[in-house]
LOTIKE-90716 format. One record per residue (C-alpha): residue in three letters; x, y, z. Coordinates in steps of 0.05 Angstrom, whole numbers, plus 32768, in hexadecimal, padded with zeros to 4 digits. Layout:
<sites>
{aa=ALA; X=X; Y=Y; Z=Z}
...
</sites>
This chain:
<sites>
{aa=MET; X=7B92; Y=8093; Z=811F}
{aa=GLN; X=7B9D; Y=8049; Z=8111}
{aa=ILE; X=7BA3; Y=8063; Z=80C4}
{aa=ARG; X=7BDB; Y=8092; Z=80DD}
{aa=SER; X=7C03; Y=805F; Z=8100}
{aa=LEU; X=7BF6; Y=8022; Z=80CC}
{aa=ALA; X=7C0E; Y=805A; Z=809B}
{aa=SER; X=7C4C; Y=806C; Z=80C4}
{aa=ALA; X=7C58; Y=8024; Z=80CC}
{aa=THR; X=7C52; Y=8015; Z=8088}
{aa=LEU; X=7C87; Y=804A; Z=8077}
{aa=LEU; X=7CBA; Y=8039; Z=80A7}
{aa=VAL; X=7CBC; Y=7FED; Z=8091}
{aa=PHE; X=7CC2; Y=800C; Z=8049}
{aa=SER; X=7D02; Y=8036; Z=8059}
{aa=LEU; X=7D1C; Y=7FFF; Z=8084}
{aa=CYS; X=7D17; Y=7FCA; Z=8055}
{aa=CYS; X=7D20; Y=7FF1; Z=8010}
{aa=ALA; X=7D63; Y=8010; Z=802A}
{aa=LEU; X=7DA2; Y=8004; Z=8006}
{aa=PRO; X=7DDE; Y=7FFB; Z=8032}
{aa=ALA; X=7E10; Y=8033; Z=802A}
{aa=GLN; X=7E3E; Y=8024; Z=7FF2}
{aa=GLN; X=7E8C; Y=8034; Z=8009}
{aa=ARG; X=7EAD; Y=8072; Z=7FEB}
{aa=CYS; X=7EF4; Y=807B; Z=7FE2}
{aa=SER; X=7F1C; Y=80BF; Z=7FD3}
{aa=MET; X=7F67; Y=80CF; Z=7FD3}
{aa=GLN; X=7F50; Y=80EF; Z=801B}
{aa=GLN; X=7F53; Y=80A2; Z=803D}
{aa=VAL; X=7F97; Y=809C; Z=802F}
{aa=VAL; X=7FB7; Y=80DE; Z=8034}
{aa=GLY; X=7FE5; Y=80D7; Z=8072}
{aa=THR; X=8021; Y=80AD; Z=808B}
{aa=TRP; X=8020; Y=8061; Z=8086}
{aa=GLY; X=8051; Y=802A; Z=809F}
{aa=PHE; X=804E; Y=7FE2; Z=807F}
{aa=THR; X=806E; Y=7FA1; Z=8089}
{aa=LEU; X=8071; Y=7F77; Z=804B}
{aa=VAL; X=8087; Y=7F25; Z=8050}
{aa=GLY; X=807B; Y=7F01; Z=800C}
{aa=TRP; X=80B0; Y=7EE7; Z=7FDA}
{aa=ASP; X=80C9; Y=7EF7; Z=7F97}
{aa=ILE; X=80DA; Y=7ED7; Z=7F54}
{aa=LEU; X=8116; Y=7EFC; Z=7F41}
{aa=ASN; X=811B; Y=7F0F; Z=7EF0}
{aa=GLY; X=814D; Y=7ED1; Z=7EDC}
{aa=GLN; X=8140; Y=7EA3; Z=7F15}
{aa=SER; X=8105; Y=7E6C; Z=7F1B}
{aa=THR; X=8100; Y=7E65; Z=7F5C}
{aa=PRO; X=80E2; Y=7E99; Z=7F90}
{aa=ALA; X=810B; Y=7EBA; Z=7FC5}
{aa=PRO; X=80F0; Y=7ED7; Z=8009}
{aa=GLU; X=80EF; Y=7F1E; Z=8014}
{aa=THR; X=80DB; Y=7F45; Z=8051}
{aa=MET; X=80D1; Y=7F92; Z=8052}
{aa=ILE; X=80B8; Y=7FCB; Z=8085}
{aa=GLY; X=80B6; Y=8015; Z=806A}
{aa=ILE; X=808E; Y=805E; Z=8075}
{aa=VAL; X=806E; Y=8080; Z=8046}
{aa=SER; X=804F; Y=80BD; Z=8044}
{aa=VAL; X=8009; Y=80D3; Z=8014}
{aa=ASP; X=7FFB; Y=8120; Z=8006}
{aa=GLU; X=7FBA; Y=8139; Z=7FE6}
{aa=SER; X=7FD4; Y=8133; Z=7FA7}
{aa=GLY; X=7FE1; Y=80E7; Z=7FA8}
{aa=LYS; X=8032; Y=80EE; Z=7FA9}
{aa=VAL; X=804D; Y=80B5; Z=7FD5}
{aa=THR; X=8095; Y=80BA; Z=7FF0}
{aa=GLY; X=80B5; Y=8084; Z=8020}
{aa=ALA; X=80ED; Y=8060; Z=8038}
{aa=ALA; X=80F4; Y=800C; Z=804C}
{aa=THR; X=8128; Y=7FDD; Z=805A}
{aa=SER; X=8122; Y=7F99; Z=8038}
{aa=VAL; X=8140; Y=7F5A; Z=803B}
{aa=LEU; X=813E; Y=7F30; Z=7FFD}
{aa=GLY; X=8154; Y=7EE6; Z=8002}
{aa=ALA; X=8177; Y=7EE7; Z=7FC1}
{aa=PRO; X=81B2; Y=7F0F; Z=7FA0}
{aa=LEU; X=819A; Y=7F4C; Z=7F7C}
{aa=GLY; X=81C3; Y=7F6A; Z=7F4A}
{aa=GLY; X=8205; Y=7F64; Z=7F6D}
{aa=ILE; X=81E3; Y=7F68; Z=7FAF}
{aa=PRO; X=81EC; Y=7F2A; Z=7FE1}
{aa=ALA; X=81B2; Y=7F07; Z=7FFB}
{aa=GLY; X=819C; Y=7F1B; Z=8040}
{aa=GLN; X=81B5; Y=7F58; Z=8039}
{aa=PRO; X=8185; Y=7F8C; Z=8055}
{aa=LEU; X=817A; Y=7FC5; Z=801B}
{aa=ASP; X=8164; Y=8004; Z=8033}
{aa=SER; X=8142; Y=8023; Z=7FFB}
{aa=GLU; X=810E; Y=8062; Z=7FE5}
{aa=LEU; X=80CF; Y=8073; Z=7FB9}
{aa=VAL; X=80DD; Y=80A0; Z=7F7F}
{aa=ASP; X=80AA; Y=80B1; Z=7F4C}
{aa=ALA; X=8073; Y=8095; Z=7F80}
{aa=SER; X=8024; Y=80A1; Z=7F73}
{aa=VAL; X=7FEB; Y=8082; Z=7F8B}
{aa=GLN; X=7FA0; Y=807D; Z=7F70}
{aa=VAL; X=7F5E; Y=806F; Z=7F92}
{aa=ASN; X=7F21; Y=8062; Z=7F75}
{aa=PRO; X=7ED9; Y=8065; Z=7F91}
{aa=ASP; X=7ED0; Y=8022; Z=7F9D}
{aa=CYS; X=7F0D; Y=8022; Z=7FCE}
{aa=THR; X=7F3E; Y=7FFC; Z=7F9E}
{aa=GLY; X=7F7B; Y=801E; Z=7F7F}
{aa=PHE; X=7FCB; Y=801A; Z=7F6A}
{aa=PHE; X=8007; Y=802F; Z=7F87}
{aa=LYS; X=803C; Y=803D; Z=7F50}
{aa=TYR; X=8084; Y=804B; Z=7F65}
{aa=SER; X=80CC; Y=803B; Z=7F56}
{aa=ILE; X=80F9; Y=8028; Z=7F87}
{aa=LEU; X=814B; Y=8042; Z=7F91}
{aa=LEU; X=817B; Y=801A; Z=7FB8}
{aa=LYS; X=81A6; Y=8047; Z=7FE7}
{aa=GLY; X=81E9; Y=803E; Z=7FE3}
{aa=ALA; X=81E3; Y=7FFF; Z=7FAB}
{aa=GLY; X=81FC; Y=8026; Z=7F6B}
{aa=VAL; X=81CA; Y=8014; Z=7F44}
{aa=PRO; X=818D; Y=803E; Z=7F20}
{aa=ALA; X=8147; Y=803E; Z=7F3D}
{aa=TYR; X=8118; Y=8006; Z=7F1D}
{aa=GLY; X=80D2; Y=8008; Z=7F14}
{aa=PRO; X=809F; Y=8018; Z=7F04}
{aa=ASN; X=807A; Y=7FE8; Z=7F3B}
{aa=VAL; X=8039; Y=7FE3; Z=7F42}
{aa=ASP; X=8013; Y=7FCE; Z=7F75}
{aa=ARG; X=7FC2; Y=7FC8; Z=7F81}
{aa=LEU; X=7F9D; Y=7FDF; Z=7FB9}
{aa=VAL; X=7F61; Y=7FDC; Z=7FE8}
{aa=VAL; X=7F59; Y=8016; Z=8017}
{aa=LEU; X=7F35; Y=7FFC; Z=8056}
{aa=PRO; X=7F26; Y=8046; Z=806F}
{aa=PHE; X=7F01; Y=8039; Z=80B2}
{aa=HIS; X=7F40; Y=800A; Z=80C2}
{aa=ASN; X=7F6D; Y=8034; Z=80B6}
{aa=GLN; X=7F92; Y=8004; Z=8083}
{aa=VAL; X=7F9F; Y=7FFC; Z=8040}
{aa=LEU; X=7FA8; Y=7FB1; Z=8024}
{aa=ALA; X=7FDE; Y=7FAC; Z=7FE9}
{aa=MET; X=7FF6; Y=7F7D; Z=7FC1}
{aa=ARG; X=8031; Y=7F89; Z=7F8E}
{aa=VAL; X=801D; Y=7F67; Z=7F46}
{aa=HIS; X=8058; Y=7F8D; Z=7F1A}
{aa=SER; X=80A4; Y=7F93; Z=7F23}
{aa=PRO; X=80D5; Y=7F9B; Z=7EEE}
{aa=LEU; X=8102; Y=7F6F; Z=7F15}
{aa=SER; X=80DA; Y=7F32; Z=7F26}
{aa=LYS; X=8095; Y=7F14; Z=7F2C}
{aa=PRO; X=807F; Y=7F24; Z=7F73}
{aa=LEU; X=8051; Y=7F01; Z=7FA8}
{aa=GLU; X=8058; Y=7F36; Z=7FE0}
{aa=PRO; X=8011; Y=7F44; Z=8001}
{aa=TYR; X=8023; Y=7F7E; Z=8035}
{aa=THR; X=7FF8; Y=7FAF; Z=8065}
{aa=MET; X=7FFC; Y=7FF4; Z=806C}
{aa=ASN; X=7FE9; Y=8018; Z=80AE}
{aa=ARG; X=7FE1; Y=805C; Z=80BE}
{aa=ILE; X=8007; Y=8082; Z=80EC}
{aa=SER; X=7FEF; Y=80C5; Z=80E0}
{aa=PHE; X=7FBE; Y=80EE; Z=80B5}
{aa=MET; X=7FEC; Y=8121; Z=80A1}
{aa=PRO; X=801D; Y=811A; Z=806E}
{aa=ALA; X=8061; Y=8123; Z=8087}
{aa=PRO; X=80A9; Y=811A; Z=806A}
{aa=VAL; X=80C5; Y=80D3; Z=8079}
{aa=SER; X=8112; Y=80B9; Z=8074}
{aa=TRP; X=8130; Y=807F; Z=808A}
{aa=PRO; X=815C; Y=8087; Z=80CC}
{aa=ALA; X=81A3; Y=806F; Z=80BD}
{aa=VAL; X=81BD; Y=8027; Z=80DB}
{aa=PRO; X=81E6; Y=8039; Z=8114}
{aa=THR; X=8231; Y=8016; Z=8104}
{aa=GLN; X=8243; Y=7FEC; Z=813A}
</sites>
């Protein structure tokens, strides 16, 4: 009886002390859905040497294949291609996709089309991602932009587990 108890206790100790912690495994499934985000950061626009503040709010939808659609409004503290500083800029994402690695890191690649600005979409922009699947969040930071040197970390929060068409409503005129 004592030998059986001792053997059971030994097996229990070995199973507890030698168990490896579970490794986080991520996939595209963790980012499929609809997400809201805010961004507060700085841009150093091409041809300029001082950072300009930027704020943004938006919504994106990610499907099972990694295709991303989205819309946003941003305000930049410096002129951009003839658009005065401080003017709200509505935009939509084009040619956008996301990649998620098993270690929960990834990339978000996209071009931005400024609505009503009469300029072509600019991109590709590339953001690094860290997926936090148990918190329904994605931490991100832009690391490449053809127009600037971005200093813009942001957080995306899940709205829904289902991808859905997203668009930005027009601002009512006063």
